[in-house]
C-alpha positions in Angstrom: -61.8 189.5 237.5 -61.8 193.1 238.1 -63.4 193.8 234.5 -65.4 190.9 235.3 -66.4 192.1 238.4 -65.9 188.6 239.6 -64.1 187.8 242.7 -60.6 185.5 242.8 -61.6 182.1 241.8 -59.2 181.1 245.5 -61.6 182.7 247.3 -64.3 180.5 249.6 -67.2 183.3 250.8 -68.1 180.8 252.9 -65.0 180.5 254.8 -64.2 184.0 254.7 -64.7 186.3 258.3 -63.5 189.3 256.8 -61.4 191.0 253.9 -59.0 193.8 253.9 -59.0 195.3 250.2 -55.4 196.4 248.9 -55.1 199.0 245.6 -58.9 197.9 244.6 -59.4 201.7 242.8 -62.5 200.6 240.4 -65.3 201.8 242.6 -67.7 199.8 240.8 -65.8 196.5 242.1 -65.3 198.3 245.1 -69.5 198.1 245.2 -69.5 194.6 244.3 -67.6 193.9 247.3 -69.0 195.8 249.7 -72.7 193.6 248.4 -71.0 190.7 249.8 -72.2 191.6 253.1 -69.1 190.2 255.0 -66.8 192.9 257.0 -64.5 194.8 254.8 -61.7 197.2 254.9 -60.4 199.2 252.0 -56.8 200.3 252.8 -57.0 202.8 250.2 -59.8 203.4 248.1 -61.5 204.6 244.5 -61.9 208.4 243.8 -64.6 208.8 246.7 -65.4 212.6 244.8 -69.2 213.1 244.4 -69.9 209.0 244.8 -72.2 207.4 247.6 -70.0 206.6 250.2 -68.9 202.6 250.5 -70.4 200.5 253.2 -67.4 199.6 254.4 -64.6 201.0 256.9 -61.8 202.6 254.7 -57.8 203.0 256.2 -55.7 206.0 254.7 -52.3 207.5 255.2 -52.8 211.1 256.1 -52.4 212.6 253.3 -52.9 216.5 253.0 -50.9 218.1 256.1 -47.4 217.0 254.8 -48.0 218.1 251.6 -49.3 221.2 252.6 -46.1 221.5 254.6 -43.7 220.5 251.7 -45.0 223.6 249.0 -45.1 225.8 252.2 -40.8 224.4 252.5 -40.4 225.2 248.9 -42.1 228.8 249.7 -39.8 229.6 252.4 -37.1 228.5 250.0 -37.9 231.1 247.4 -40.0 228.7 245.0 -42.8 230.8 243.2 -44.5 228.2 240.4 -44.7 224.6 242.5 -46.7 222.1 240.2 -47.9 218.5 240.6 -47.2 215.4 239.0 -49.5 212.6 239.0 -53.2 211.0 237.9 -55.2 212.5 240.6 -57.8 209.9 239.9 -56.1 206.9 239.9 -56.6 206.6 243.8 -58.6 208.3 246.8 -55.2 209.4 248.5 -53.4 210.8 245.0 -56.7 212.6 244.8 -55.9 214.0 248.5 -53.1 214.7 247.7 -53.6 216.7 244.5 -56.5 218.7 247.0 -53.7 219.7 249.6 -51.2 220.9 247.1 -53.8 223.0 245.0 -54.8 224.6 248.1 -51.4 225.2 249.7 -50.5 226.9 246.3 -53.7 229.0 246.6 -53.2 229.8 250.0 -49.6 231.5 249.1 -51.5 233.1 245.9 -48.8 230.7 243.6 -51.5 229.6 241.2 -49.2 229.6 238.3 -48.1 226.4 238.8 -51.5 225.1 238.6 -51.1 225.5 234.8 -48.1 223.4 234.3 -49.2 220.4 236.3 -48.4 216.8 234.9 -50.9 214.6 235.3 -51.1 211.9 232.6 -54.0 209.3 233.2 -53.8 205.7 232.7 -50.7 203.5 234.1 -49.9 202.2 229.8 -46.4 203.6 229.5 -46.8 205.9 232.3 -43.1 207.2 231.7 -43.1 208.0 228.3 -46.5 209.8 229.0 -45.2 212.0 231.7 -42.2 212.6 229.7 -44.1 214.0 227.0 -46.5 215.8 228.7 -43.7 217.7 230.8 -41.6 218.4 227.1 -44.6 220.4 226.0 -45.1 222.9 228.9 -43.4 226.2 227.1 -42.3 227.4 231.2 -41.0 224.8 234.0 -41.8 225.0 237.3 -39.3 225.6 239.8 -40.4 222.6 241.5 -43.0 219.8 241.7 -45.1 217.9 244.6 -45.8 214.3 243.2 -48.4 212.1 244.2 -46.2 209.1 245.2 -41.7 208.3 244.7 -42.2 206.2 241.5 -44.1 209.2 240.1 -41.0 211.4 241.4 -38.6 209.1 240.2 -40.0 209.2 236.7 -40.2 212.7 236.7 -36.5 213.2 237.3 -35.5 210.7 234.8 -37.7 212.6 232.1 -36.1 215.9 233.2 -33.0 214.8 233.0 -33.7 213.8 229.6 -34.7 217.1 228.5 -31.7 218.8 230.4 -32.4 220.0 233.8 -30.6 219.0 236.4 -33.0 218.2 239.8 -32.1 219.4 242.2 -30.2 222.4 241.1 -33.0 223.4 238.2 -36.1 221.8 239.7 -37.1 220.5 242.8 -38.5 217.2 243.1 -40.9 215.7 246.3 -42.3 212.0 246.4 -44.9 210.3 248.9 -44.4 207.2 250.8 -40.9 207.0 251.4 -40.3 204.1 249.7 -36.7 202.0 249.8 -35.9 203.4 247.0 -36.4 206.8 247.5 -32.8 206.9 250.1 -30.8 205.5 247.4 -32.0 207.0 243.9 -30.0 210.0 242.5 -30.6 212.1 243.4 -31.9 210.8 247.3 -35.4 212.1 247.4 -37.6 214.0 249.5 -40.7 211.9 250.1 -43.6 211.5 252.8 -43.0 208.8 255.5 -46.3 206.2 255.8 -45.0 204.3 259.0 -46.1 200.8 257.8 -46.0 199.2 261.2 -49.1 201.7 262.4 -51.2 201.2 259.3 -50.6 197.5 259.9 -51.9 197.4 263.2 -54.7 200.1 262.6 -55.8 197.6 259.7 -55.9 194.5 261.9 -58.0 196.9 264.5 -60.9 197.9 262.3 -61.1 194.6 260.4 -61.5 192.6 264.0 -63.5 195.2 265.9 -65.9 195.0 262.8 -66.1 191.2 262.3 -67.0 191.5 266.2 -69.2 194.4 265.9 -70.7 194.1 262.3 -73.7 197.0 263.1 -70.8 199.7 264.2 -71.0 202.9 262.1 -68.3 203.1 259.1 -65.2 204.3 260.0 -62.7 206.1 258.0 -59.4 206.5 259.9 -56.0 208.5 259.2 -52.7 207.4 260.6 -49.8 209.9 260.4 -47.2 210.7 257.9 -44.1 213.1 258.2 -41.8 214.5 255.9 -38.3 213.6 255.0 -36.2 216.4 253.9 -33.5 214.9 251.5 -31.1 216.1 248.1 -34.0 216.4 245.4 -35.0 219.6 247.8 -31.7 221.0 247.8 -31.5 219.6 251.7 
């Protein structure tokens, strides 16, 4: 359906008042949905950089502030070579997290970490691709900021296979504060997404779009919070 730009067979357009799109990260498919002329909300979206905007409301978690706070925390604790792990072109949120990381290391004048970012693209055999990427590094970073918790956990496992300990040798920070983050070993520093306010805001955005379809399109961000744990020495 995604490749053929078709709607799910279970979706009856005539009986649909509005659509909430989760993890629709293909830009052409997203544009096809916008052309349906239905009230539409994207929770996260394809990367929008240098592309015409989608004719729909968009809801994101706040991706920049706490990434920059995580980098600042690492710098304050003496980390100098800080890198990023994750496919920055996977979705808009990953792209914003990468840009926040890059802005932060440039602000602190610690740009050497930019040369050891681990950003393999694609989702097939991602843990293997990540392992092969960092295995080729001649110099390892002091710390990694990751696009999400699952990238962070794959990274910790890859580092362990290469003989590096987290946090003793290298620090790792995830994003999402998934359930797994708190019981993964080591307990994962992460950035918490508040699911309740995301859900409330999504419902509010779609309902108000249904009631007032002529409203200007809205892009809304909800608060996130940095949660420090063992993987950054906390």
